C-alpha positions as CSV (number, residue, x, y, z in Angstrom):
1,X,0.0,0.0,0.0
2,X,1.4,3.4,-1.0
3,X,1.7,6.4,1.4
4,X,-1.2,8.1,-0.5
5,X,-3.4,5.1,-0.1
6,X,-2.6,4.8,3.6
7,X,-3.3,8.5,4.1
8,X,-6.6,8.2,2.2
9,X,-7.6,5.2,4.3
10,X,-6.8,7.1,7.5
11,X,-8.8,10.1,6.5
12,X,-11.8,7.9,5.6
13,X,-11.5,6.2,9.0
14,X,-11.6,9.6,10.7
15,X,-14.3,11.4,8.7
16,X,-16.2,8.4,7.4
17,X,-17.1,7.7,3.8
18,X,-19.2,10.0,1.7
19,X,-22.1,8.2,0.1
20,X,-22.4,9.5,-3.4
21,X,-25.4,7.3,-4.1
22,X,-27.5,9.1,-1.4
23,X,-29.5,12.3,-1.5
24,X,-27.8,14.9,0.7
25,X,-29.9,17.8,2.3
26,X,-28.5,21.2,1.5
27,X,-29.4,24.9,1.4
28,X,-29.1,27.1,-1.7
29,X,-26.6,29.9,-1.2
30,X,-27.2,31.6,-4.6
31,X,-28.4,30.9,-8.1
32,X,-26.2,31.9,-11.1
33,X,-27.4,33.5,-14.3
34,X,-27.1,30.2,-16.1
35,X,-29.6,28.6,-13.6
36,X,-27.1,26.5,-11.7
37,X,-27.0,26.8,-7.9
38,X,-24.4,27.0,-5.2
39,X,-25.3,24.8,-2.3
40,X,-24.1,24.4,1.3
41,X,-24.7,20.9,2.7
42,X,-26.0,20.2,6.1
43,X,-23.2,17.6,6.7
44,X,-19.8,19.1,7.5
45,X,-18.3,16.1,5.6
46,X,-19.6,17.6,2.3
47,X,-17.9,20.7,0.9
48,X,-20.0,23.5,-0.6
49,X,-20.5,23.2,-4.3
50,X,-21.0,25.7,-7.1
51,X,-22.5,25.1,-10.6
52,X,-25.0,22.4,-9.5
53,X,-27.6,22.0,-12.2
54,X,-31.3,21.8,-11.3
55,X,-32.9,18.6,-12.5
56,X,-36.6,19.2,-12.4
57,X,-37.8,16.1,-14.0
58,X,-39.8,17.7,-16.9
59,X,-38.5,18.9,-20.2
60,X,-39.0,22.6,-20.9
61,X,-39.2,23.7,-17.2
62,X,-36.9,26.3,-15.9
63,X,-37.0,27.5,-12.2
64,X,-35.5,30.3,-10.3
65,X,-35.1,29.6,-6.6
66,X,-34.4,31.9,-3.6
67,X,-31.3,31.9,-1.5
68,X,-32.1,29.8,1.5
69,X,-34.3,27.3,-0.4
70,X,-33.9,23.7,0.8
71,X,-32.9,21.0,-1.6
72,X,-31.6,17.4,-1.8
73,X,-28.5,17.0,-3.9
74,X,-27.9,13.6,-5.6
75,X,-24.8,12.5,-7.7
76,X,-25.6,11.0,-11.1
77,X,-24.3,7.5,-11.3
78,X,-22.6,8.0,-7.8
79,X,-20.0,10.3,-9.4
80,X,-18.7,13.1,-7.2
81,X,-18.3,15.1,-10.4
82,X,-22.0,14.9,-11.3
83,X,-24.1,16.7,-8.6
84,X,-27.8,17.5,-9.3
85,X,-30.2,19.5,-7.3
86,X,-33.2,17.3,-7.5
87,X,-35.8,17.3,-4.7
88,X,-37.1,20.5,-3.2
89,X,-38.8,21.4,0.1
90,X,-41.8,23.7,0.1
91,X,-41.1,27.4,-0.4
92,X,-38.2,29.0,-2.2
93,X,-39.6,29.0,-5.7
94,X,-39.2,32.5,-7.2
95,X,-40.2,31.9,-10.8
96,X,-41.3,28.9,-12.9
97,X,-41.2,28.9,-16.7
98,X,-42.8,26.2,-18.8
99,X,-42.1,26.0,-22.5
100,X,-44.0,23.7,-24.7
101,X,-44.0,23.3,-28.5
102,X,-47.8,22.8,-28.8
103,X,-49.7,23.8,-25.7
104,X,-49.9,23.8,-21.9
105,X,-53.1,22.7,-20.3
106,X,-54.0,23.6,-16.7
107,X,-56.8,21.3,-15.7
108,X,-58.2,22.9,-12.5
109,X,-61.5,24.3,-11.4
110,X,-59.8,27.6,-10.5
111,X,-56.6,29.2,-11.7
112,X,-55.3,32.3,-9.8
113,X,-52.7,34.8,-10.9
114,X,-50.5,37.2,-9.1
115,X,-51.7,37.8,-5.5
116,X,-54.4,35.1,-5.9
117,X,-57.1,37.6,-6.5
118,X,-56.8,37.7,-10.3
119,X,-58.2,35.1,-12.6
120,X,-57.3,34.7,-16.3
121,X,-60.0,35.5,-18.9
122,X,-60.9,32.5,-21.1
123,X,-62.9,31.8,-24.3
124,X,-66.5,31.3,-23.2
125,X,-66.2,33.6,-20.1
126,X,-68.9,36.3,-19.7
127,X,-67.6,39.9,-19.6
128,X,-69.5,42.8,-18.1
129,X,-68.5,46.5,-18.2
130,X,-65.0,46.3,-19.4
131,X,-64.7,49.1,-21.9
132,X,-67.5,51.6,-22.8
133,X,-68.4,51.4,-26.4
134,X,-68.7,54.5,-28.5
135,X,-71.8,56.3,-27.3
136,X,-71.5,54.9,-23.7
137,X,-73.0,52.0,-21.9
138,X,-71.6,48.8,-20.5
139,X,-70.2,46.0,-22.6
140,X,-71.8,42.6,-22.0
141,X,-71.0,39.4,-23.9
142,X,-69.0,36.2,-24.0
143,X,-65.5,35.9,-25.3
144,X,-65.5,34.1,-28.6
145,X,-61.8,34.4,-29.6
146,X,-58.5,35.8,-28.2
147,X,-55.5,36.8,-30.3
148,X,-52.2,38.1,-29.0
149,X,-50.2,39.9,-31.6
150,X,-47.2,41.6,-30.0
151,X,-47.9,42.8,-26.5
152,X,-51.5,43.8,-27.0
153,X,-54.2,41.2,-26.5
154,X,-57.4,41.7,-28.5
155,X,-60.6,40.1,-27.2
156,X,-63.6,39.5,-29.5
157,X,-67.0,39.5,-27.8
C-alpha cells in the first residue's frame, strides 16, 4: 500500500465515507445567471458546491429559486463530479417557466394569478362593463376568440 493510499484510508476512518449514491440535504446559497446553484450541505463532511444544475424532471421547465431554499442533492451515477439539485422542500420557488411546443393545459376548477385575486379570462367567459363602447353604456358578452399579436391582447366578444 502506498503512502497516499494509507493517508486516504486514515482520512476515511476519521471522517467516514461520503455516500455518493444518497440524496444529501442542502441549502441554496445563490443561483447563477445560467440557472445552476451554489449549495451548502447540512453535513460538515460535504464541501459546498457551485455550478450544481437543477434537474426538475420535466423537459421545458426552468426554475428560479431563492437563496435559503432547501434541496436534496444527488450525484448522477454515484459520481462526485455529477451533482444534481433534484428534490425541493416547500417554499423557495421564485419563478417557474414552462415552455411547450404545442400547448400547456391547466386542468383545474380555479386558476389564480398574481396575488391570488386575479383570474385569467378565457374563451367562453362572460364579460360585463370592461370598456365603454362609442356612445356609452356597458359591454356585455362572452369571449369568442382571443389573439395576442405583440404585446396587446385583442378580445372579440
